[in-house]
N, C-alpha and C positions, 0 to 999 in steps of 0.2 A: 385133701391136696388143696392148696390156696392157690387162686388164680393169678393175683399179682401182690406180691409182698413188698412193702417199702418201709424198710428199716434204717434209714438215712435222712438226711436233711436236703429241703429245698429240690424236691423232684416234682415234674409234673407229669401227671398219667391222664391221656386225653384220647376220645374215640376207641376206646377198647372195649371188646365184649368179654365178659367173664359168666360162663354157663356152666351149670352141674358141677360147681365146685364142692366138696365135701368139706372144705374148712375155711370158707367164706371166699367171696369173690375178690374182695380188696381187703388188705389187711396192712393198716398203717400204725407204724411205731416211732416213726421220726417226726422232727418239726418242719414247720415252715414248707409243708406240702402242698401243690395243687392237684384235686382229683376232680376234674371236670368232663362231661359232656360223654359219659361213659354207660354202656348198657349191663345191668347185673341182672341175670335170669335163673332161677332155680338154683340158688346157692344155699348153703346150708352150713353151720346156723346163722350166717349173716351175708346179707348182700355186700355192705361196706362195714368195716369196724375199726375205729381208731382206739388201738389197745395200750397208747402211749404217746408221750410227745405233746406238742402244743403249737397253736397257730397254725392249724391245717385248716385248708378252704376245700370242703366238700361242696361243690355246686353243679345244678344242670345236669345231674345223672337220672338216669331210668331205673328203678328197682322193683322187681316182680318175681313174686313166685307162684306157678301154676297160671291159673287165669286171673290172679290179682284179687281174689276174694279172702275174706278174713279166714275162711275155713281152710286155705291153703296153706298156713302158718301153724305150727305147733307153738305152745307156749315159749320153747326155748329158742325158736327162730327169729330173726330180726330183719328189716329191711336195712336201716342204717342205725348203728349203735356205737356211741361213745362210751367206752368203758372206763377210761381212766384219761388224763392229761386236762389241760385246760386252754381257754381261749380259742377253741375250735370254732370256726364258722360254718355253718351246714344250712346252705340257703339254696332257693330255685331248684329243687329236686323235684321228681315226679315219682312219687311213693304210692304204689299199688297194694291193698290188703291190709297192710299193718303199719302203723305211724312208726316214726323214728324212736330210739330209746336213748335217752341221757343220764348214765350212771356215773358220769365224770365229774359232776359239780356245777356249780352255778355260774362259772364264767364262760362256759360255751354258749354260744348264740345259735338259733333256730329260727330263719325267718323265711316267709314266701314259699315254704316247701307245699307243694300241691299234694295233698293226701287224698287218696280216693278208694 
Protein backbone atom coordinates (compact mmCIF):
# COMPACT_ATOMS: atom_id res chain seq x y z
CA UNK A 1 0.00 0.00 0.00
CA UNK A 2 1.18 3.53 -0.84
CA UNK A 3 0.72 6.24 1.77
CA UNK A 4 0.12 9.17 -0.58
CA UNK A 5 0.09 8.80 -4.38
CA UNK A 6 0.21 11.99 -6.47
CA UNK A 7 -0.26 11.33 -10.17
CA UNK A 8 -1.39 14.77 -11.24
CA UNK A 9 0.19 18.24 -11.47
CA UNK A 10 0.53 21.24 -9.16
CA UNK A 11 -0.36 19.59 -5.85
CA UNK A 12 0.90 20.33 -2.34
CA UNK A 13 1.38 17.67 0.33
CA UNK A 14 2.43 19.09 3.68
CA UNK A 15 2.41 18.07 7.36
CA UNK A 16 1.54 14.44 6.60
CA UNK A 17 2.75 11.32 8.35
CA UNK A 18 3.32 8.20 6.25
CA UNK A 19 4.14 5.21 8.41
CA UNK A 20 4.53 1.47 7.73
CA UNK A 21 3.56 1.71 4.05
CA UNK A 22 4.57 -1.35 2.03
CA UNK A 23 4.83 0.41 -1.37
CA UNK A 24 6.33 3.80 -0.44
CA UNK A 25 5.30 6.65 1.81
CA UNK A 26 4.93 9.14 -1.06
CA UNK A 27 4.82 8.26 -4.76
CA UNK A 28 4.95 11.23 -7.14
CA UNK A 29 4.23 10.77 -10.85
CA UNK A 30 3.05 14.24 -11.80
CA UNK A 31 4.84 17.54 -12.34
CA UNK A 32 5.27 20.79 -10.45
CA UNK A 33 4.25 19.33 -7.08
CA UNK A 34 5.47 20.48 -3.64
CA UNK A 35 6.12 17.80 -1.01
CA UNK A 36 7.33 19.45 2.19
CA UNK A 37 7.26 19.20 5.96
CA UNK A 38 6.26 15.53 6.10
CA UNK A 39 7.36 12.57 8.23
CA UNK A 40 8.09 9.30 6.43
CA UNK A 41 8.71 6.50 8.93
CA UNK A 42 9.36 2.78 8.29
CA UNK A 43 8.20 2.73 4.66
CA UNK A 44 9.43 0.21 2.12
CA UNK A 45 10.84 0.25 -0.47
CA UNK A 46 10.92 4.09 -0.48
CA UNK A 47 10.13 6.90 1.89
CA UNK A 48 9.58 9.25 -1.07
CA UNK A 49 9.85 8.25 -4.73
CA UNK A 50 9.55 10.43 -7.82
CA UNK A 51 8.58 7.87 -10.45
CA UNK A 52 7.82 10.33 -13.24
CA UNK A 53 7.17 13.96 -13.99
CA UNK A 54 9.42 16.97 -13.66
CA UNK A 55 9.98 20.14 -11.61
CA UNK A 56 8.83 18.65 -8.32
CA UNK A 57 10.07 20.19 -5.07
CA UNK A 58 10.84 17.74 -2.24
CA UNK A 59 11.90 19.71 0.84
CA UNK A 60 11.97 19.84 4.64
CA UNK A 61 10.88 16.22 5.08
CA UNK A 62 12.03 13.78 7.77
CA UNK A 63 12.73 10.27 6.45
CA UNK A 64 13.78 7.33 8.62
CA UNK A 65 13.55 3.53 8.90
CA UNK A 66 13.95 1.83 12.26
CA UNK A 67 16.42 3.69 14.46
CA UNK A 68 17.93 5.50 11.47
CA UNK A 69 21.02 3.31 11.14
CA UNK A 70 22.44 2.07 7.84
CA UNK A 71 21.70 -1.48 9.01
CA UNK A 72 17.96 -0.61 9.15
CA UNK A 73 17.91 -0.49 5.32
CA UNK A 74 18.20 -3.32 2.82
CA UNK A 75 19.96 -2.69 -0.50
CA UNK A 76 16.56 -2.21 -2.18
CA UNK A 77 15.19 0.32 0.35
CA UNK A 78 15.57 4.09 -0.10
CA UNK A 79 14.85 7.25 1.82
CA UNK A 80 14.31 9.52 -1.19
CA UNK A 81 14.60 8.08 -4.70
CA UNK A 82 14.35 9.95 -7.99
CA UNK A 83 13.59 7.11 -10.38
CA UNK A 84 12.76 9.12 -13.48
CA UNK A 85 11.90 12.61 -14.59
CA UNK A 86 14.01 15.73 -14.54
CA UNK A 87 14.49 19.17 -13.04
CA UNK A 88 13.35 17.96 -9.62
CA UNK A 89 14.66 19.86 -6.58
CA UNK A 90 15.42 17.82 -3.45
CA UNK A 91 16.57 20.13 -0.67
CA UNK A 92 16.69 20.68 3.08
CA UNK A 93 15.49 17.18 4.00
CA UNK A 94 16.55 15.33 7.16
CA UNK A 95 17.55 11.84 6.02
CA UNK A 96 18.50 9.11 8.52
CA UNK A 97 20.40 5.91 7.76
CA UNK A 98 20.70 5.98 3.97
CA UNK A 99 21.23 8.92 1.65
CA UNK A 100 19.01 9.80 -1.33
CA UNK A 101 19.25 7.93 -4.64
CA UNK A 102 19.23 9.66 -8.03
CA UNK A 103 18.66 7.40 -11.00
CA UNK A 104 16.59 10.01 -12.81
CA UNK A 105 19.35 11.91 -14.60
CA UNK A 106 21.63 14.87 -14.34
CA UNK A 107 19.05 17.67 -14.31
CA UNK A 108 17.84 16.90 -10.77
CA UNK A 109 19.36 18.97 -7.96
CA UNK A 110 20.15 17.91 -4.40
CA UNK A 111 21.12 20.65 -1.95
CA UNK A 112 21.38 21.16 1.82
CA UNK A 113 20.00 17.72 2.67
CA UNK A 114 21.10 16.65 6.12
CA UNK A 115 22.16 13.04 5.96
CA UNK A 116 22.98 11.26 9.20
